[in-house]
N, C-alpha and C positions, 0 to 999 in steps of 0.2 A: 839771590848768588852770591855767596862770601867768595872774597879773593884777599890775597895778602897786598898790602899798601901798607904804607909809612907814611903819613903825613910827617911834617917839617915839625910840625907841634910836637909829637910824640919823639920825634929823632934827641930834641933839646932838653928831655925829662924822661922819667922814671914812670911807667903805668901804675896808678894807685887804686886801692882798695877804697878809699875816700876820696870823695868828689865833693867839694863846695863851689856854687858858681849861681848864674842865672840859668833856669829852666826856659825855653824859648817855644816847646811844643812836646807832643807825645807821639808815640808810634803803636799802633795796638794790630798784631798780626790777626793771619786768620788760620794759620793751619790749627787744627783740630778743636777749630769751632764746633760747641760754643763756648768751650774750655781753650783761651788762646792766650798768648804770651804778651802783655803792655808794656810798655816802655816809656820811663821819663828822659828825653832826650838834653843832656846839657854840654856845653865847652867849659870843662874845669878852667876855676880861676876867671872866669868870663862874667864882667857885669855890666858893665854901659852899654856895649854893642851887640849885647849877646842876641839882638833880634834880626843883627845881619845875619845871623846861622839859619833863619828859617822864613827868607823874603823874595820869594820866587820873580814877583814881579820887581822888585828892585834890580836883582841880578842883572833882568833881563833888560832894565832901562840903561844899566849901568854896563851894559855889555861885558858881563863876568864872564870870562874864557872856563874852559872846560879844568885847565890845572887848576887855576884858583877856587872853583869849586869843588874838585876833589878837596884840596888844601881844609878850606874852608869844614867841609862834610866832613873830614874824615876826621877832624878835631872831637867832634862831637858823641860822646858816650850813651849808649844806649843802656839805660839800669832798668832791668827790665825784672816782672814776674809774672805767673802763672793765675789767672784768673777767670771766674766763669763772667760770660757778658751780662747777668744780670746779679751780678754778687757786687757787694759793698765791703771792701775792708780799710784799713787805716791807706793802704799805698793808692788803692784807685781813687780813696779820697782826693789824696795829694795830686795824681792825676788830672783830678777833675780841676781841681782851681787853678792847674796851669794853664790847663783847656779854655778856662774859662776868664783867665787874666788877659786883656787888651796888651799888655807888653811881658816881657820876659819877669817871672815870679824866683824869687832868690831860696835857691835848696841846698839842703846837705844831705848827701850821701854817703851810704855805707854799701860796700858790695859783701860778697863771700871771699872773694877773692880778687886780684887784681885781673883786670880783663885783658883777652887776648888781643893783640894787635891784629887787626882786618876791619874788610869794608864789604858792607852788605848793599848789591845792586839790587835794583827791580824797576821793572818796564812803567809800571805807574807810578811808584812815588820816590822822592830825592835819594840819594845813599845816605849813609852815616855811617860811623867808625867803631871803635870797640865798643863788645858787648859783656856786660858781667851781669852776672845774679845779684837781686836788691836784698840785702840785709834789713835795712831800717831806711827813711828819709823823713825830714821833718823840712815843712816851710820854715828861712828865718826872714821872711817879711810877710806881710801883707798883700796880697794880690789884688791890681785893681781893675776892677771889673765896672767896663762901659755900661751906662744905665740901659740903652738898648741892650744890649747883652744879658741884662740883668732882668729886663723886663721879659725876654723870651724863657728863659731859664723858669722863673717863676710861676709863666701863664702854662699849666700841664693841662689846658684846653687847646693849646694852639699847635696846629699839625706842625710836622716838620717841614712838610713842602712850602708851608707860607712863611713860616720862622726863616727859611734859608732866604727867600725873595725878600723879605720886611728887613733884614741886616744887612743883604745887598745893596741895596736902594741907601742905607745907611751908610754907606761906604765900605763897608766890610770885606776884604777880597777872599779869593776863594781857599787860601791856607788856613787864614782865621775860620773861617766857615768850615774847613775839613775838619779841624782839631777839635772845634768844637761838638760837631756831630759825632766825631769817633769816641767824645768821653761820654755820650751821652747827656747833652747839656740842651738837647732839646726833643720836641714831639711830644704828643700825648703820654700822660704819667705811666700808666701801663705800657709801654710802647717803647720807653726809655731803656737803654742799655747801653753797655759798649759795644763799638763799630766798628771791626778790620780798617784802618786806612784806607785801603786800594779799593776797599765798598766804596766810602765816603766819598772819595775824587771824582770816583765818575758820578756818585748821584748827586752832587752839588754843581756839576758843571750840567749834566742833564736837567736837573729843576731847573737852575736859571736860564736855561738854552729854551727849554720850551715855554719860560714865563715869557720870556722878550719876542718869540717867535708870535704866540697870540696876540702880542700887539701889533707887530708889523704887520700881520695878516691884510690890516686893516687901512693900509697905508697905499697909496700909487706904486706903481712901475719903477724900477730906477734904470739908469742910462745901460746899456750892455757896455760892462766895464774891465780891466783887468790890471790885476794888482800883484808885486812882486817884492818877493822879502824874503829874509831868513834868518837863522840864528843860530851856533852851534853844530852847524853843519846838515840843519834842517831847512831845504828852500821851499818856498810856496808861491805858486801861481794860482791866484785864485780866478775866476771868473763871475760878474754878477750879468749875468742874461736876464733881459725883461722879462717879464711873466708873475705869474703865481710863485708864493715860495714852494722850491721843493730844493734838494741838498743832497750832492752826492762827493763821495773823498774817494782818491783814490793815494796810495800809501807804495813807493816805486824806491827802494834800495836800488842804487846805480852805481855802476863801477866800469871802467874802461870802455864808457857810450854802451854799455850795457844795463836792461832792465834785470835784476836780479830774481826778483819776485812781486809780484801787485798784489794787495789785499784790496777790497773794495766796500763799500757801505752806501746804502743810500736810502732816502727818504720822499715820500711825497707830500702834499699839501696837508694831508691829513697825521702827517709822522710817521712813527716806526711804533708797532706792535710787540717788538722783543729787540734783545739786546744786539748790539752791533757786534756778530763774531771776528767779523774779520779784523777791523781795524782797532775792536776794541776802543780802549778810553780815551784814544786819542780822537775817534770820530769827534766824542761829544765837545773835548777841549776846542776843538776847531768852528764846530757847529756854532758856540756859545759866543767867539772870537767876532763871527761872520754876523751872527745875530745882535750882536752890539752894533757894529757898524752899521748896519742897516737900519737900525733903532734912531741911533744917531743923523741919518741922514732921513729918517722918516720916510723911508722906502721898502717896498717888498723887494725879490728879485731870487732866480733859480740861481744857487749855488753850486759852482762845479771846482771844487779845490783840488789839486795836484802836489803831494808832497811828494821830494825827491832828496834821500837821503846817503849824505855823501861818506867819504873813510873820514872827515874830517869829526864825525861824530865817534869817537873812540869808546866811550861809555855809555851804559845806559843811565840817563840821567833822571828820569820821569817824565809824567804828560804834561807837566808843568811847560816842560821844554815848546812842546806843540802849539799850546795855546798861546803861549808868547811869542813864539817865529810867526805865528799867523797874525798873531795882531800888530808885528814887527811890519810884516808884509803889506795889510790892510790900511798902516797909515803912512808907506809908500805914496809918489806921487802916481796916480793913475792916468791909465791911457783907454781913451773912448773910443768906440766904434758905431758906426751905423747901423749893423747889424751884428746877428750873434753867428754867421758863420764868419765875417771879419773877426771877429773875437777869436773862435778856435782856430782860424788861421793863424792867426797871430801868437797864441797859445804854442801850437805845434812848433813854429817858427823858432821861439825864443828858446824852447827846449831843445831844442836840435844844434840850437848855436850853442848854449851855454854846457850843455852835457852830453853831446854829440846821442841824445837819442830822441827815437821816434815814436813819439805817443799818438801817431793815426791809427793804428790799431786799437790801441787802448779807447780812444774816443768813439770809436766806431761802434764799440760792447756796452758804449755808456747809456745806460736807461736814463738819466737826463736829457743828453743830447737827443738820443732816441723821441723821447716824449717834447722836449723844443721843436722837433721838426714835423711830428704827428699830431702835436695839441691846436686846433684851432681856437682862437679866439672869438668873442660874439662880434667885435668890430670885423674883422677877416668873413664874418658870416653873413653880416648885414650888408657888405660893400660890396657882397655878391649877389644881394637881392634885387630885383627891378623893382621899381615903382611902379604899380599899377594905376 
């Protein structure tokens, strides 16, 4: 979605077809696949702090508000070109260098003409500002490529899923992994290609989530616990209910004490076999954050997450918001309960108090809650068996 938006950065200067600065990231579109538009994202004349323009975790930790994010991302120019996903040319090689680099790379770009002032918004990816057609591109410095990244890039026998998990454990965050995956910087040699950014975001969250979940399935049960927190008008109430792993997400835009719409997706112990159609990318971000929390506690649980979206969320900023809002919620002081029933009553009361919304009918339709009530554990079975 393209909308008119003028960042204060552009109010103080003319848009130019010539850009010199440090590029923190790239954007690979999906329209026309397998021939797509690929862009080098660059804040003009910015060098020392260019990393700030593509740093979702930092934005969340520092509580950047939407106006600040619009100013930041609105000054990010997308200098793009058309390219087949398996094609190699001088532009795609520059993009690859930017994608491999652990910090923004100095570039000098020339566009066909000065880009038009506008801003692109997406449900999955962070927005960016003016767009121009790339005419020439050169690197003005050698990119810094971390040793683990070079190892992954050089190993053409290492599968992409294994590479993602390896780099995550080495401390590389989702934004970097998405960038690297998008430019074809990992995976088996014959499978490497440009991948649309919106696809790679979900692929990274899904891959990491599955990997962590397989580990937490070996852990004992978590206590019945509730967490609550928010970021940018996205409020999360998350319940960890005792039992083996399962997960369900409800997404509910709310206004004037009413739920406008409900989206929900669920998975049991064995996971999903298909894409989460209703909650889409947000499903995988929340699942990843919850799995990280359980892994840190060395526990497993049934995870019920309720997202309430208010009018404060004025612009779509990308699914990184849902990932970071969930992490903020899970970092809050938890409330512990003696039973799942008490935890669910707490959730109903909390949401009713703060949003004026009755979620009782919603929870009655919950697959996870029904499973919680109906599923019998071995312990409950043996407690009913009389010793002969």
